[in-house]
C-alpha distance (Angstrom), angle and dihedral (degrees) to the residues before:
residue distance angle dihedral
M1 . . .
Q2 3.80 . .
Q3 3.73 128.8 .
V4 3.81 123.8 -131.6
N5 3.78 125.5 -166.0
V6 3.78 121.1 -153.7
R7 3.82 137.5 173.6
I8 3.76 113.9 -128.0
D9 3.79 126.2 -171.1
D10 3.82 119.4 -109.8
T11 3.79 94.2 -109.1
L12 3.81 93.7 57.4
I13 3.78 92.0 43.5
S14 3.73 90.4 53.5
R15 3.78 92.3 50.9
L16 3.85 90.1 47.4
E17 3.80 92.3 48.8
R18 3.85 92.2 50.2
L19 3.79 88.8 50.8
I20 3.79 91.2 48.5
K21 3.82 91.7 51.3
R22 3.80 92.2 48.0
T23 3.83 96.8 47.7
G24 3.81 105.6 25.8
R25 3.81 92.9 -127.9
T26 3.80 126.0 131.1
K27 3.79 131.4 -104.8
S28 3.83 87.4 -116.9
F29 3.85 91.6 55.8
Y30 3.81 92.0 54.3
V31 3.77 95.7 42.9
K32 3.80 90.5 51.2
E33 3.80 90.7 46.6
A34 3.81 91.3 51.0
L35 3.78 92.3 51.0
K36 3.79 93.8 46.0
E37 3.82 89.2 49.9
H38 3.80 99.6 45.3
L39 3.87 109.1 22.8
E40 3.78 95.5 88.5
D41 3.87 91.1 52.0
L42 3.81 90.4 49.1
E43 3.77 90.9 49.9
D44 3.75 91.5 50.6
I45 3.83 92.5 47.6
Y46 3.80 96.8 47.4
I47 3.83 96.6 41.7
A48 3.83 89.6 50.2
K49 3.79 90.7 48.4
Q50 3.82 91.5 50.0
R51 3.81 91.0 49.4
L52 3.79 90.8 49.1
D53 3.86 90.4 49.1
D54 3.83 88.8 49.5
V55 3.82 91.9 51.1
C56 3.81 91.8 47.8
D57 3.81 91.0 48.1
G58 3.84 91.5 49.5
K59 3.83 92.7 -114.8
Q60 3.80 93.1 116.4
R61 3.77 135.8 26.2
L62 3.76 121.3 -123.0
F63 3.79 111.3 -119.2
L64 3.82 119.1 -159.9
G65 3.78 119.3 177.3
K66 3.79 127.4 -39.8
P67 3.81 120.2 -2.0
């Protein structure tokens, strides 16, 4: 298993620490849960944005429907 270091603003840390105190779970648990829950959506969003940028820049053609 690999380790990842991130900087998180104070507001999010405060919220995370409150949740940890109320539930007894770890920071790692909640960070992993957030990634599992939202990573697929982020992939979809950023891949779609990249494709749109490529179409706008003429690097890729827009394909709609049957050829």
